[in-house]
C-alpha positions as CSV (number, residue, x, y, z in Angstrom):
1,M,16.2,136.1,-77.2
2,N,15.6,135.3,-80.8
3,Q,17.7,132.8,-82.8
4,G,20.6,133.2,-80.5
5,K,20.4,137.0,-80.3
6,I,19.6,139.2,-77.4
7,Y,18.3,142.7,-77.8
8,C,19.0,145.5,-75.3
9,Y,17.6,149.0,-75.3
10,G,17.8,152.2,-73.1
11,G,18.7,152.6,-69.5
12,S,21.0,155.0,-67.7
13,I,24.6,154.9,-66.7
14,D,24.0,156.6,-63.3
15,I,21.7,155.7,-60.5
16,E,19.7,159.0,-60.7
17,G,18.8,158.4,-64.3
18,T,20.2,161.7,-65.6
19,I,22.5,160.3,-68.3
20,L,20.2,158.3,-70.6
21,L,21.1,155.8,-73.3
22,D,19.2,155.6,-76.6
23,E,21.3,152.7,-77.8
24,F,19.6,149.6,-79.3
25,L,22.0,146.7,-79.4
26,E,21.8,143.3,-81.0
27,I,24.0,140.8,-79.2
28,D,24.9,137.5,-80.9
29,V,25.6,135.1,-78.0
30,V,26.9,132.4,-80.4
31,Q,29.5,134.4,-82.2
32,L,30.0,136.8,-79.3
33,K,29.4,139.9,-81.5
34,F,27.2,142.9,-81.2
35,R,26.0,145.7,-83.4
36,Q,24.2,148.9,-82.7
37,I,20.9,149.4,-84.5
38,K,20.4,153.0,-85.7
39,S,17.3,155.2,-85.4
40,A,16.3,153.9,-81.9
41,P,13.6,155.8,-80.0
42,T,14.4,158.6,-77.5
43,G,16.5,157.4,-74.6
44,R,14.6,156.5,-71.5
45,V,14.5,154.4,-68.3
46,E,11.8,152.3,-66.6
47,H,10.1,151.3,-69.9
48,S,9.0,147.8,-70.7
49,M,10.1,145.5,-73.6
50,C,8.9,142.3,-75.0
51,M,9.1,140.2,-78.2
52,Y,6.0,139.2,-80.2
53,R,5.7,137.7,-83.7
54,G,9.3,138.6,-84.7
55,Q,8.9,142.1,-83.5
56,I,10.3,143.9,-80.4
57,L,7.9,146.3,-78.6
58,I,9.1,149.1,-76.4
59,I,6.3,150.6,-74.3
60,G,6.3,153.8,-72.1
61,G,9.1,154.8,-69.8
62,R,10.4,158.2,-68.6
63,T,13.2,160.7,-68.7
64,Q,13.8,163.1,-65.8
65,K,11.4,165.6,-67.5
66,K,8.9,163.5,-69.5
67,I,6.8,160.4,-69.1
68,F,6.0,158.5,-72.4
69,N,2.8,156.9,-73.6
70,D,4.1,155.5,-76.8
71,C,4.5,152.0,-78.2
72,K,7.4,151.5,-80.6
73,T,7.9,148.3,-82.6
74,Y,11.1,147.0,-84.3
75,S,10.9,144.3,-87.0
76,I,13.8,141.9,-86.6
77,G,15.6,141.5,-89.8
78,S,14.3,144.6,-91.6
79,D,15.7,147.1,-89.1
80,K,12.5,149.1,-89.4
81,W,10.8,151.0,-86.6
82,N,7.1,151.7,-86.4
83,Q,4.8,153.2,-83.9
84,I,1.5,151.8,-82.6
85,E,-1.3,153.9,-81.2
86,F,-1.1,153.8,-77.4
87,E,-4.4,154.0,-75.6
88,P,-3.3,153.5,-71.9
89,A,-2.1,156.4,-69.8
90,H,1.5,157.7,-69.7
91,R,3.4,155.3,-67.5
92,F,6.8,154.0,-66.3
93,G,7.8,151.1,-64.0
94,H,5.1,148.9,-65.6
95,Q,5.3,145.4,-67.0
96,C,4.4,143.8,-70.3
97,T,4.2,140.1,-71.0
98,V,3.0,138.0,-73.9
99,Y,0.0,135.7,-73.5
100,E,-1.1,133.6,-76.4
101,D,-1.9,136.1,-79.2
102,T,-2.1,139.2,-76.9
103,I,0.3,141.5,-75.0
104,I,-0.6,142.3,-71.4
105,V,0.4,145.7,-69.9
106,T,-0.1,146.3,-66.2
107,G,0.9,148.5,-63.3
108,G,3.4,151.3,-63.1
109,S,3.0,154.9,-62.3
110,D,1.9,158.1,-64.2
111,G,4.1,160.3,-62.0
112,Q,1.2,161.0,-59.6
113,L,-0.4,157.7,-58.8
114,I,0.2,154.0,-58.9
115,L,-1.8,152.5,-61.8
116,D,-3.8,149.3,-61.2
117,D,-5.2,148.9,-64.7
118,V,-4.6,145.9,-66.9
119,W,-4.6,146.3,-70.7
120,L,-4.5,143.8,-73.6
121,L,-3.0,144.6,-77.0
122,V,-4.6,142.3,-79.6
123,D,-2.9,141.6,-82.9
124,L,-0.8,144.8,-82.5
125,R,-3.9,146.8,-83.4
126,T,-6.6,146.9,-80.7
127,W,-6.3,148.0,-77.0
128,I,-8.7,146.4,-74.6
129,R,-8.9,147.5,-70.9
130,L,-9.9,144.6,-68.7
131,E,-12.7,145.4,-66.2
132,I,-11.2,143.7,-63.1
133,K,-13.9,142.7,-60.6
134,N,-11.7,143.0,-57.5
135,P,-8.9,145.6,-58.3
136,L,-5.9,145.6,-56.0
137,P,-2.9,148.0,-55.6
138,I,-0.3,147.0,-58.2
139,F,3.1,148.2,-57.4
140,R,5.9,149.7,-59.6
141,H,8.8,147.5,-60.7
142,Q,7.0,144.3,-60.0
143,A,7.7,141.3,-62.3
144,A,4.8,139.8,-64.4
145,L,4.5,136.5,-66.1
146,A,1.6,134.9,-68.0
147,M,1.1,131.2,-67.3
148,K,-1.9,129.2,-68.5
149,E,-4.9,131.5,-67.9
150,Y,-3.2,133.6,-65.2
151,L,-1.1,136.8,-65.0
152,I,1.3,136.2,-62.1
153,I,2.9,139.2,-60.4
154,F,5.5,139.3,-57.7
155,G,7.2,142.1,-55.7
156,G,7.5,145.7,-56.6
157,C,7.6,148.9,-54.6
158,T,5.3,151.7,-53.4
159,F,4.9,155.0,-55.2
160,D,7.5,156.8,-53.2
161,G,10.0,153.9,-53.8
162,K,10.7,153.5,-50.1
163,R,9.0,150.2,-49.4
164,C,9.3,147.1,-51.5
165,N,7.1,144.0,-51.0
166,D,7.0,140.3,-51.5
167,N,3.3,140.1,-52.5
168,F,2.4,137.3,-54.8
169,Y,-0.9,137.5,-56.9
170,A,-2.5,135.7,-59.8
171,L,-5.1,137.4,-62.1
172,N,-7.5,135.0,-63.9
173,I,-7.7,136.6,-67.3
174,V,-11.0,134.9,-68.0
175,T,-12.9,135.5,-64.8
176,L,-11.0,138.8,-64.3
177,K,-10.4,138.2,-60.6
178,W,-7.2,138.6,-58.6
179,I,-6.2,135.7,-56.3
180,E,-3.6,136.2,-53.5
181,L,-1.2,133.4,-53.6
182,P,0.0,132.1,-50.2
183,K,3.5,132.7,-48.9
184,V,5.3,129.4,-48.6
185,S,8.6,128.4,-47.1
186,R,11.7,130.1,-48.4
187,H,9.6,132.9,-49.9
188,P,11.9,135.3,-51.7
189,Y,12.8,138.6,-50.0
190,P,10.9,141.8,-51.1
191,R,12.5,143.3,-54.2
192,V,12.1,145.4,-57.3
193,Q,13.4,145.4,-60.9
194,H,13.7,141.6,-60.9
195,T,12.7,139.1,-63.6
196,M,10.2,136.2,-63.6
197,L,10.4,133.3,-66.1
198,C,8.5,130.2,-66.8
199,L,10.6,127.0,-67.0
200,L,9.1,124.0,-68.7
201,H,10.7,120.6,-68.4
202,Q,9.2,117.1,-68.3
203,S,5.8,117.4,-66.7
204,R,6.6,120.4,-64.6
205,E,6.0,124.1,-64.8
206,D,8.2,126.2,-62.6
207,I,8.3,130.0,-61.8
208,L,11.8,131.4,-61.6
209,V,12.4,134.7,-59.7
210,I,15.8,136.0,-60.7
211,G,17.8,138.8,-59.1
212,G,16.5,142.3,-58.6
213,L,18.1,145.5,-57.5
214,N,21.0,144.4,-55.2
215,Y,20.1,140.7,-55.5
216,Q,21.9,138.0,-57.4
217,D,19.8,135.1,-56.3
218,L,17.5,132.6,-58.0
219,S,14.3,131.3,-56.5
220,I,12.2,128.5,-58.0
221,L,8.5,127.5,-57.3
222,N,6.7,124.5,-58.6
223,F,3.7,126.3,-60.1
224,S,1.7,123.1,-60.6
225,Q,1.7,122.3,-56.9
226,M,1.0,125.9,-56.1
227,A,-2.0,125.8,-58.4
228,N,-3.4,122.7,-56.6
229,L,-2.7,124.4,-53.3
230,V,-4.9,127.4,-54.0
231,D,-7.3,125.6,-56.5
232,L,-6.2,127.4,-59.7
233,Q,-8.3,125.3,-62.0
234,P,-8.0,125.7,-65.8
235,Q,-10.6,127.9,-67.4
236,S,-11.7,128.4,-71.0
237,S,-9.2,130.1,-73.3
238,L,-9.3,133.6,-74.5
239,M,-11.2,132.7,-77.7
240,S,-12.6,136.2,-78.0
241,Y,-9.1,137.8,-77.9
242,R,-6.9,135.4,-80.0
243,S,-6.7,134.3,-83.5
244,H,-4.1,131.5,-83.0
245,T,-1.9,130.1,-80.3
246,V,1.8,130.7,-80.1
247,E,3.5,127.5,-78.8
248,R,5.7,127.9,-75.7
249,E,9.3,127.2,-76.2
250,E,10.9,124.8,-73.9
251,F,14.3,125.9,-72.7
252,L,16.4,123.8,-70.5
253,Q,19.7,123.2,-72.2
254,D,21.3,126.3,-70.7
255,I,20.0,125.8,-67.1
256,P,22.7,124.7,-64.6
257,L,22.5,121.1,-63.4
258,E,21.8,122.1,-59.8
259,V,18.7,124.0,-61.1
260,Q,17.5,121.1,-63.2
261,N,17.4,118.8,-60.3
262,I,14.7,120.6,-58.4
263,E,13.2,119.0,-55.3
264,E,9.5,118.5,-55.3
265,G,7.4,120.7,-53.1
266,T,5.5,123.9,-52.9
267,S,8.3,125.9,-51.3
268,F,10.7,128.2,-53.1
269,L,14.1,126.8,-53.7
270,E,16.3,129.8,-52.8
271,L,19.8,129.7,-54.2
272,G,20.8,133.2,-53.2
273,K,23.1,134.2,-50.4
274,Y,21.5,137.4,-49.1
275,Y,21.2,138.0,-45.3
276,E,23.6,135.0,-44.9
277,W,26.6,135.4,-42.7
278,K,29.9,134.3,-44.2
279,I,33.3,133.7,-42.6
280,E,36.0,135.7,-44.4
281,S,39.2,133.7,-44.7
282,N,41.5,134.4,-41.7
283,Q,44.6,132.8,-43.3
284,E,45.9,136.2,-44.1
285,M,45.0,137.9,-40.8
286,K,47.9,140.1,-39.8
287,F,46.5,141.5,-36.6
288,T,46.2,140.1,-33.1
289,P,42.8,139.3,-31.5
290,R,41.5,142.5,-30.0
291,T,38.8,144.8,-28.8
292,G,38.3,148.6,-28.8
293,H,39.8,148.9,-32.3
294,S,38.7,151.2,-35.1
295,V,37.7,150.0,-38.6
296,V,37.0,152.6,-41.2
297,Q,36.1,152.0,-44.9
298,C,37.9,154.3,-47.3
299,Q,37.4,153.6,-51.0
300,E,38.0,149.9,-51.6
301,N,39.9,149.3,-48.3
302,L,39.1,148.7,-44.7
303,F,41.6,150.3,-42.3
304,L,42.0,148.8,-38.8
305,F,43.8,150.8,-36.2
306,C,44.7,150.4,-32.5
307,G,42.8,148.3,-29.8
308,S,43.5,146.1,-26.8
309,D,44.8,142.6,-27.5
310,E,45.4,139.8,-25.0
311,T,48.6,141.3,-23.7
312,T,48.8,145.0,-24.3
313,I,47.4,148.2,-25.9
314,V,48.5,148.6,-29.5
315,N,48.7,151.3,-32.2
316,D,49.4,149.2,-35.3
317,M,47.6,149.8,-38.6
318,H,46.3,147.1,-41.0
319,C,44.6,147.4,-44.4
320,Y,42.1,144.9,-46.0
321,N,41.5,145.2,-49.7
322,I,37.9,144.3,-50.4
323,F,38.5,143.3,-54.0
324,K,41.6,141.2,-53.4
325,K,40.4,139.9,-50.0
326,Q,43.8,140.4,-48.5
327,W,45.2,141.9,-45.3
328,E,48.5,143.7,-45.1
329,Q,50.2,145.4,-42.2
330,I,51.1,149.1,-42.9
331,A,54.4,150.6,-42.0
332,P,53.2,154.3,-42.0
333,K,55.2,157.5,-42.2
334,G,55.0,160.3,-39.7
335,I,54.6,160.3,-35.9
336,L,52.1,157.6,-34.8
337,P,49.4,158.2,-32.2
338,S,50.3,156.5,-28.9
339,P,48.8,153.0,-28.3
340,R,45.1,153.2,-27.3
341,S,41.7,151.5,-27.2
342,G,38.3,152.9,-27.9
343,C,39.5,155.4,-30.4
344,K,37.0,156.5,-33.1
345,G,37.7,157.1,-36.8
346,V,35.8,158.5,-39.8
347,A,36.8,158.9,-43.4
348,H,36.8,162.1,-45.5
349,Q,37.9,161.7,-49.1
350,H,41.2,159.8,-48.9
351,D,41.9,160.9,-45.3
352,I,40.8,159.2,-42.0
353,Y,40.4,161.3,-38.9
354,Y,40.9,159.7,-35.5
355,F,39.9,161.1,-32.1
356,G,40.2,160.1,-28.4
357,G,40.5,156.7,-26.7
358,Y,42.2,155.5,-23.5
359,T,44.8,153.1,-22.3
360,N,42.6,151.5,-19.6
361,R,39.9,152.5,-17.2
362,R,42.3,153.9,-14.6
363,G,44.9,155.0,-17.1
364,E,45.3,157.8,-19.6
365,Y,42.4,159.3,-21.6
366,F,43.0,161.1,-24.9
367,N,41.6,164.2,-26.7
368,D,44.1,164.4,-29.5
369,L,43.1,164.5,-33.1
370,Y,45.1,162.8,-35.9
371,V,44.6,162.4,-39.6
372,F,45.9,159.5,-41.7
373,D,46.5,160.0,-45.4
374,T,45.6,156.7,-47.0
375,K,47.4,157.5,-50.3
376,L,50.7,158.6,-48.7
377,R,50.1,156.3,-45.8
378,Q,51.3,159.0,-43.4
379,W,50.2,160.2,-40.0
380,N,49.8,163.9,-39.0
381,Q,48.6,165.3,-35.7
382,I,46.2,168.2,-36.0
383,R,47.0,171.1,-33.6
384,T,43.8,172.8,-32.7
385,T,43.0,176.2,-31.2
386,R,40.8,174.7,-28.5
387,E,40.6,171.3,-27.0
388,I,37.7,169.3,-25.5
389,Q,37.8,167.0,-22.5
390,P,39.6,163.7,-23.0
391,R,37.2,160.7,-23.4
392,V,36.5,157.2,-24.7
393,D,33.5,155.4,-26.1
394,M,32.1,158.6,-27.7
395,S,30.7,158.7,-31.2
396,L,32.4,160.4,-34.1
397,V,30.6,161.4,-37.4
398,I,31.2,163.7,-40.3
399,N,28.8,166.0,-42.0
400,N,29.6,168.8,-44.6
401,E,33.3,168.7,-43.8
402,K,32.8,169.0,-40.1
403,L,33.5,166.4,-37.4
404,Y,31.0,165.9,-34.6
405,V,31.9,164.2,-31.3
406,F,29.0,163.3,-28.9
407,G,29.1,161.8,-25.4
408,G,31.7,159.4,-24.1
409,A,33.3,159.0,-20.6
410,D,36.6,159.7,-18.9
411,G,36.5,157.2,-16.0
412,S,34.8,159.6,-13.6
413,N,32.3,161.4,-15.8
414,R,29.9,160.6,-18.6
415,F,29.1,163.3,-21.2
416,N,26.2,164.4,-23.3
417,D,28.0,167.4,-24.9
418,L,28.3,167.8,-28.7
419,H,31.5,169.3,-30.2
420,C,32.1,170.3,-33.8
421,F,35.4,170.5,-35.5
422,D,35.7,172.4,-38.7
423,I,38.2,170.7,-41.0
424,Q,38.9,173.9,-42.9
425,N,40.0,176.1,-39.9
426,N,41.1,173.4,-37.4
427,Q,38.9,174.7,-34.6
428,W,36.7,172.9,-32.0
429,V,33.4,174.5,-31.0
430,K,31.1,173.3,-28.3
431,L,27.5,173.5,-29.6
432,Q,24.7,174.8,-27.4
433,T,22.0,172.4,-28.5
434,H,18.3,172.5,-27.8
435,G,15.3,170.1,-27.6
436,Q,15.2,166.7,-26.1
437,I,18.9,166.4,-25.3
438,P,20.0,162.8,-24.6
439,S,21.2,161.9,-21.1
440,P,25.0,161.5,-20.6
441,R,26.2,158.2,-22.0
442,F,29.0,156.2,-23.6
443,G,29.2,153.1,-25.7
444,H,26.4,154.3,-28.1
445,T,26.5,154.5,-31.9
446,A,25.9,157.3,-34.3
447,E,25.2,157.5,-38.0
448,V,24.4,160.4,-40.4
449,Y,21.5,160.5,-42.9
450,K,20.0,163.5,-44.6
451,N,21.5,166.2,-42.5
452,Q,20.6,164.4,-39.2
453,M,22.7,162.3,-36.8
454,Y,21.0,159.2,-35.4
455,V,22.2,158.1,-31.9
456,F,21.2,154.7,-30.5
457,G,21.7,153.0,-27.1
458,G,24.6,153.4,-24.7
459,W,25.2,153.2,-20.9
460,D,24.3,156.0,-18.6
461,G,26.1,154.7,-15.6
462,F,23.0,152.9,-14.2
463,K,21.4,151.0,-17.1
464,T,21.8,150.2,-20.8
465,L,19.6,152.3,-23.1
466,D,17.3,151.5,-26.0
467,E,16.5,155.1,-27.0
468,L,17.0,156.5,-30.5
469,Y,17.7,160.2,-30.8
470,T,18.2,162.4,-33.9
471,Y,20.1,165.6,-34.0
472,S,19.3,168.0,-36.7
473,F,22.4,169.8,-38.1
474,A,20.1,172.4,-39.7
475,S,18.1,173.4,-36.6
476,N,20.6,172.4,-33.8
477,Y,17.8,170.5,-32.2
478,W,17.6,167.1,-30.6
479,Y,14.5,164.8,-31.0
480,L,13.6,161.6,-29.1
481,E,12.2,159.4,-31.8
482,K,9.0,157.5,-31.1
483,V,9.6,154.2,-32.7
484,R,8.2,150.7,-32.4
485,N,9.8,147.3,-32.2
486,K,13.0,148.7,-30.7
487,P,16.0,146.3,-30.1
488,P,16.8,145.4,-26.5
489,S,18.8,148.0,-24.7
490,R,22.6,147.7,-25.1
491,Y,25.9,149.4,-25.3
492,R,29.3,148.8,-27.0
493,H,27.5,147.4,-30.0
494,S,28.5,148.6,-33.5
495,S,26.6,150.1,-36.4
496,T,26.9,151.0,-40.1
497,I,24.6,152.7,-42.7
498,I,23.7,151.5,-46.2
499,G,21.3,153.7,-48.1
500,Y,18.8,154.9,-45.6
501,S,19.1,151.9,-43.4
502,I,21.1,151.8,-40.2
503,Y,22.3,148.3,-39.1
504,I,23.4,147.5,-35.6
505,F,24.9,144.2,-34.4
506,G,25.8,142.8,-31.0
507,G,26.5,144.6,-27.8
508,V,25.9,143.8,-24.1
509,D,23.2,144.8,-21.6
510,A,23.3,145.6,-17.9
511,A,23.0,141.9,-17.0
512,M,26.1,141.2,-19.1
513,T,24.0,139.4,-21.7
514,R,25.8,139.6,-25.0
515,Y,24.0,139.8,-28.3
516,N,24.6,138.5,-31.8
517,D,21.4,139.9,-33.4
518,L,21.2,142.2,-36.4
519,Y,18.6,145.0,-36.5
520,E,17.8,147.5,-39.2
521,F,16.4,151.0,-38.7
522,N,14.8,152.5,-41.8
523,C,15.4,156.3,-41.5
524,E,12.7,157.1,-44.0
525,L,9.9,154.9,-42.5
526,K,11.2,155.5,-38.9
527,E,10.9,151.9,-38.0
528,W,13.0,149.1,-36.6
529,K,13.1,145.6,-38.0
530,F,14.8,142.5,-36.7
531,I,16.7,140.8,-39.6
532,E,16.5,137.0,-39.7
533,T,19.9,135.7,-40.9
534,A,21.4,132.4,-41.9
535,G,24.8,130.9,-42.4
536,N,27.8,131.1,-40.1
537,T,26.4,133.5,-37.5
538,P,29.1,135.3,-35.5
539,S,29.2,134.6,-31.8
540,A,27.6,137.1,-29.4
541,R,30.1,139.9,-28.7
542,T,30.9,143.4,-27.7
543,F,33.5,146.1,-28.4
544,H,33.7,144.9,-32.0
545,Q,33.5,146.9,-35.2
546,L,31.1,147.0,-38.2
547,C,31.7,148.8,-41.4
548,S,30.2,148.5,-44.9
549,Y,31.1,148.7,-48.6
550,E,28.2,149.0,-51.1
551,T,25.7,146.3,-49.8
552,N,28.2,144.2,-47.8
553,I,28.6,144.6,-44.0
554,Y,31.8,143.5,-42.4
555,L,32.2,142.5,-38.8
556,I,35.7,142.4,-37.3
557,G,37.0,141.3,-33.8
558,G,35.4,141.9,-30.4
559,N,35.0,140.1,-27.1
560,D,32.6,137.1,-26.9
561,G,32.9,136.9,-23.1
562,T,35.5,134.2,-23.1
563,K,38.2,135.7,-25.4
564,K,39.2,138.4,-27.7
565,N,38.9,137.7,-31.4
566,N,40.5,138.6,-34.7
567,D,37.8,136.9,-36.9
568,M,36.0,138.5,-39.8
569,Y,32.5,138.0,-41.1
570,S,30.5,139.5,-43.9
571,I,26.8,139.6,-44.8
572,Q,25.1,141.1,-47.8
573,V,22.0,143.2,-47.2
574,F,19.4,145.0,-49.3
575,D,19.9,148.7,-50.3
576,H,16.5,150.3,-50.3
577,R,17.5,153.4,-52.2
578,F,16.7,152.2,-55.7
579,S,17.3,155.6,-57.4
580,D,15.5,158.0,-55.1
581,L,12.2,157.2,-56.8
582,S,10.3,159.6,-54.5
583,S,11.4,162.4,-56.7
584,I,9.6,161.0,-59.7
585,S,6.2,162.3,-58.5
586,Q,7.5,165.8,-59.2
587,L,8.3,165.1,-62.9
588,E,7.4,168.0,-65.2
589,I,7.3,168.1,-69.0
590,Q,9.1,171.5,-69.1
591,S,12.2,172.2,-67.0
592,T,12.0,174.9,-64.4
593,I,14.7,177.2,-63.3
594,V,15.1,177.4,-59.5
595,P,16.8,180.6,-58.3
596,K,19.8,180.2,-56.0
597,E,19.2,181.0,-52.4
598,N,21.6,182.5,-49.8
599,G,22.7,180.3,-46.9
600,L,20.3,181.9,-44.3
601,I,17.2,181.3,-46.5
602,S,18.2,177.7,-47.2
603,I,18.7,177.1,-43.4
604,L,15.3,178.6,-42.6
605,K,13.6,176.5,-45.2
606,N,15.2,173.4,-44.0
607,Q,14.0,174.2,-40.5
608,V,10.4,174.8,-41.6
609,N,10.4,171.6,-43.6
610,E,11.9,169.7,-40.7
611,L,9.3,170.9,-38.2
612,G,6.5,170.2,-40.7
613,Q,7.8,166.6,-41.1
614,R,8.0,166.2,-37.4
615,L,4.4,167.3,-36.9
616,R,3.2,164.8,-39.6
617,E,5.2,162.0,-37.9
618,E,3.8,162.8,-34.5
619,Q,0.2,162.6,-35.9
620,E,0.9,159.4,-37.8
621,F,2.5,157.7,-34.8
622,N,-0.6,158.1,-32.7
623,L,-2.9,156.7,-35.5
624,C,-4.4,153.2,-35.2
625,Q,-2.3,150.8,-37.2
626,I,-5.3,148.9,-38.4
627,C,-7.9,151.5,-39.5
628,S,-5.4,154.5,-39.8
629,S,-8.3,156.9,-39.0
630,K,-8.6,157.0,-35.2
631,D,-6.1,157.6,-32.5
632,I,-4.6,154.7,-30.5
633,N,-6.7,154.5,-27.3
634,S,-6.5,150.8,-26.2
635,V,-3.9,148.7,-24.4
636,F,-3.6,144.9,-24.5
637,L,-3.0,143.1,-21.2
638,E,-0.9,141.6,-19.9
639,C,1.6,142.3,-22.7
640,G,1.0,146.1,-22.5
641,H,1.2,146.7,-26.2
642,R,-0.6,149.7,-27.8
643,F,-1.2,149.8,-31.5
644,C,-4.9,150.3,-32.4
645,C,-8.1,152.1,-31.4
646,Y,-10.6,150.5,-29.0
647,E,-13.0,149.7,-31.8
648,C,-10.5,147.8,-33.8
649,S,-9.1,146.0,-30.7
650,N,-12.5,144.3,-30.2
651,K,-12.1,142.7,-33.6
652,L,-8.8,141.0,-32.7
653,E,-8.3,137.7,-30.9
654,L,-4.5,138.1,-30.6
655,C,-2.1,141.0,-30.0
656,K,-0.7,142.1,-33.4
657,I,2.8,142.6,-32.0
658,C,3.4,139.6,-29.7
659,L,0.7,137.3,-31.1
660,K,-0.5,136.4,-27.6
661,K,-4.1,136.3,-26.5
662,P,-4.9,139.2,-24.2
663,S,-6.6,138.6,-20.9
664,R,-8.4,141.9,-21.3
665,I,-8.3,145.1,-23.4
666,I,-8.6,148.5,-21.7
667,K,-9.7,151.7,-23.2
668,I,-7.5,154.6,-22.3
669,F,-8.1,158.3,-22.3
670,V,-5.5,161.0,-23.0
671,V,-6.0,164.4,-21.2
């Protein structure tokens, strides 16, 4: 900001970064006016921008085909653009910040590697690369801030964009050494594309971490107390770099009152609401408490259908508008499906397809298929050329305009068959699958990501399951995933997918223990993570429903062991997709023309890529998690955990997984 004006440049209007903006806007926040400044640089994303001596600098960035290594300057008031010689490498996803009479540029990527260099631009003329004595991996999209003699960085993501972090470092610009700052209470969640500011008021200096991709929170840290905690003592100034000192501007008048009154302490004050359960108002609930219902998200609405309430089996339909936060009962046209519970639904465009269900354990089971048009609000039954066995508690997913039904039960039998229904020709086909086919089960969940179906948990008639299987639509092959930190076994839980993360909540095990935990499975990293939540946590339950819209998960109904419910909760989570940053490593200056392939070649290539990926995952799974060079060949007793080689195990006092001291460590041999 400069004299009540904000300057904005570049960006994209789509998440993939294909439609770039070269607009340079001056926004007058006092008069609420803006004007577009002409002759702006080439449109780009992931550049950096800062203000220095009445000039705005735009450094680096990228398009889909080019990475920039330029430094453009705009003189405020004269509307003139100039270019400064840029000595650092091409880069994007980096940060620039002003310190005294210099500009610091750090981090980012050149399209092939993460860059860990730190550069100073002195007097807009001279570039100086700092020779850091203890270099550390600097991430992309981290936030950077200069305070006193330190460059503070927080967050960022790995090169492939798949893992963000909450690392917190300080670089002493005089001694040229990095210091890792400790994580304190209420440490912000890992994030990218956020902002850090210095807030000066009274005798305090605070660091503000604001927002980030999919975040709307504000975290505040008392930097003075943090400096004392890690002994960040003032050093001599950058006399060799600067000619004069730019005074810091104190800004407090626009900070909300609740932020001004910050409690003393070294912990972050987190004002955000992420991973916090909220109770959605039930004043407008139109449906009775129930279990075995179906909830499907279609556009901006959640559609609730059927279920078993306290008195009977129902077939009513209700709609919740996410924007208006209102429920309404629908009076649909057409012939309704008969009342049922345990029916499954999935959305396709503006239609919702429903399959199966039952009246009760000893009652009638269904194998009918209906479609509900959400625009016309009309039911239609689909007459098929072939039917499959009636069932309940199966899974239903959609992929490439085909429905897939897996598993389920009919009161006497449990199934592990997979059936495919082609929406275009109204025909069921039983697939003859291969590989590590799951055992018969029901009460499991299934989600689709990148041409694969992920199936978790269920009941096989004897025990609850904690297995995770993937089915490849390309190769017609089942895989049993080797994953760590699995959730406890369960069935009749519920799941939803956001980005490439599958979330599961609740369920019950063989001992009738109900859960109210939230787990996340990252389909890219192939790992489970328990999510610590706050707020109004829902009661433990089963036979409920999860669904999601953007980054919000909604939980509706279910049985908590004492009663059926018609309550509704929501929780906001983090979407890890960013903008599919893994593709950036393949940037080329010149565009290439990829010839079209016929369907068979495409399928064969997908199968080859899939098998190659499976081989790499198998090799990585057996590698020591500490040295990453030797195979895992040790087991910790009595906990039984395996995660490292025998050489690394002798250096540990505690088990890395359960943090318990082992009674002994055994070397194992694989033959």
